[in-house]
C-alpha positions as CSV (number, residue, x, y, z in Angstrom):
1,M,10.7,84.6,67.3
2,N,13.8,86.4,65.9
3,L,15.0,84.8,62.8
4,S,17.6,87.5,62.6
5,K,19.1,86.3,65.9
6,L,19.1,82.5,65.3
7,V,21.0,83.7,61.6
8,M,23.5,85.3,63.5
9,D,24.2,82.4,66.2
10,K,26.6,80.1,64.8
11,K,24.7,76.7,65.8
12,G,21.0,78.2,64.4
13,L,22.7,79.4,61.2
14,F,24.1,75.7,60.8
15,I,20.3,74.2,61.5
16,I,18.9,76.6,59.0
17,I,21.5,75.8,56.8
18,C,21.1,71.9,57.3
19,V,17.3,71.9,57.2
20,L,17.5,73.8,53.7
21,V,19.7,71.4,52.1
22,L,17.7,68.3,53.6
23,G,14.9,70.4,51.5
24,V,16.7,70.6,48.0
25,M,17.7,66.9,48.4
26,M,14.4,65.4,48.7
27,L,12.8,67.8,46.3
28,M,15.6,66.6,43.6
29,G,15.3,62.9,44.7
30,N,11.8,62.5,45.4
31,N,10.5,59.7,42.9
32,S,8.2,57.9,45.2
33,G,5.1,56.2,44.3
34,I,2.8,58.8,44.9
35,K,-0.9,58.2,43.8
36,T,-3.2,60.8,42.5
37,G,-6.2,60.5,44.5
38,V,-5.1,58.0,47.1
39,K,-5.5,59.1,50.6
40,S,-2.6,57.0,52.6
41,E,0.9,57.6,53.9
42,N,3.4,57.5,51.5
43,T,7.1,56.9,51.3
44,S,7.6,60.2,50.7
45,E,6.0,61.3,53.8
46,I,7.6,58.8,56.1
47,N,10.5,60.0,54.7
48,I,10.0,63.5,55.4
49,N,9.1,62.0,59.3
50,R,12.3,60.6,59.8
51,E,14.7,63.2,58.3
52,L,12.9,65.8,60.0
53,E,13.3,63.5,63.4
54,K,16.6,63.1,62.8
55,I,17.4,66.8,62.1
56,L,15.8,68.3,65.0
57,S,17.5,65.6,67.3
58,S,20.6,67.3,66.5
59,V,19.7,70.7,68.1
60,E,21.7,70.8,71.4
61,G,19.2,70.6,73.8
62,A,17.0,68.7,72.2
63,G,18.0,65.1,72.8
64,R,15.7,62.3,71.5
65,V,12.9,63.1,69.2
66,K,9.5,62.4,67.6
67,V,7.5,64.0,64.8
68,L,3.8,63.6,63.8
69,I,2.9,65.4,61.0
70,N,-0.9,65.8,59.4
71,Y,-1.4,66.5,56.0
72,N,-4.8,67.7,54.8
73,Q,-4.6,65.9,51.2
74,S,-2.7,63.4,49.8
75,G,0.0,64.1,46.7
76,E,-0.5,64.4,43.2
77,K,1.7,63.6,40.1
78,I,0.2,64.7,36.3
79,L,1.5,62.2,34.0
80,A,1.7,63.1,30.3
81,Y,-0.8,61.7,27.9
82,D,-0.2,61.2,24.5
83,M,-3.8,62.4,22.4
84,E,-5.0,61.6,19.3
85,S,-7.9,62.8,18.2
86,N,-10.0,62.3,14.7
87,I,-13.4,63.9,13.6
88,N,-14.8,62.3,11.6
89,E,-18.2,64.3,9.6
90,K,-21.2,62.0,8.7
91,E,-24.4,62.6,7.4
92,S,-25.6,62.9,11.3
93,G,-23.3,65.6,12.1
94,K,-19.5,65.3,13.3
95,E,-18.6,62.4,15.3
96,N,-15.3,62.7,17.5
97,N,-13.1,59.4,18.4
98,S,-10.0,60.7,20.6
99,K,-8.1,58.3,22.7
100,S,-5.0,59.2,25.0
101,E,-2.4,56.7,26.5
102,V,0.0,57.6,29.1
103,V,3.9,58.6,28.0
104,Y,6.5,56.5,29.2
105,D,10.5,57.0,29.7
106,G,13.0,55.0,28.2
107,N,13.0,53.1,31.6
108,K,9.3,52.2,31.2
109,M,8.4,54.9,33.8
110,P,5.7,57.2,33.1
111,V,6.7,60.9,32.7
112,I,5.7,63.2,35.1
113,L,4.9,66.5,34.1
114,K,4.3,68.0,37.5
115,E,3.9,66.5,41.4
116,Y,2.3,68.3,44.2
117,M,3.5,67.6,47.4
118,P,0.3,66.6,50.5
119,K,-0.5,70.2,52.0
120,V,0.9,70.2,55.7
121,E,-1.8,71.1,58.3
122,G,0.3,70.7,61.3
123,V,3.3,69.0,63.1
124,I,3.5,67.6,66.6
125,I,7.0,67.6,68.0
126,V,8.0,65.5,71.2
127,A,11.3,66.2,72.7
128,Q,13.1,65.6,75.5
129,G,14.3,69.3,75.7
130,G,10.7,70.2,74.6
131,N,10.1,72.3,77.8
132,I,13.3,74.6,77.3
133,D,12.6,78.0,75.4
134,N,15.7,77.9,73.2
135,V,15.3,74.4,72.0
136,K,11.2,74.7,71.2
137,K,12.2,78.0,68.9
138,Q,15.0,76.2,67.0
139,L,12.8,73.1,66.5
140,I,9.7,75.6,65.2
141,A,12.0,77.5,63.2
142,G,13.5,74.4,61.2
143,T,10.1,72.5,61.3
144,V,9.0,76.1,59.1
145,A,12.1,76.7,57.5
146,L,11.7,72.5,55.9
147,L,7.7,72.6,55.6
148,G,7.3,75.9,54.7
149,I,4.4,76.3,57.2
150,D,3.2,79.2,60.0
151,E,4.7,78.7,63.5
152,H,0.9,78.2,64.9
153,K,0.5,75.2,62.9
154,I,3.5,73.4,65.3
155,E,3.5,72.5,68.9
156,V,6.2,71.2,70.2
157,L,6.0,69.2,73.5
158,K,8.3,67.5,76.4
159,M,8.4,63.8,76.1
160,K,8.3,61.6,79.5
């Protein structure tokens, strides 16, 4: 795949810009309920599927598009904790008592220190124009730009 040719093409550049803007919007506005250690499809995963379908279906010649993203693991949020520790010295030795509480903001929402998105393992794109080489290349390029995965993890198929 020649990325420089795609960037020089006005349609290709438009698609790349749209995908990048979409990715930034998703990163900035992601307040979905990802739960630590829970392996279920969450709101952000569903939104990524829908948005990817929407943007890829706007590629000329793609037609209707369906996307399936396979995730290796669920996302995770690292919450802020208020730690309190007391060390008491007794005859039998030192005793450590500690407790922690989740820190909440003014809206009674937990303060999130760090958020990890689920790891994408592979993507299947089924498109009406999935058998056209140029369309296939553009669908793969858009998916690579949005999800940051290798091309070989993306398969484009023709819709029946």
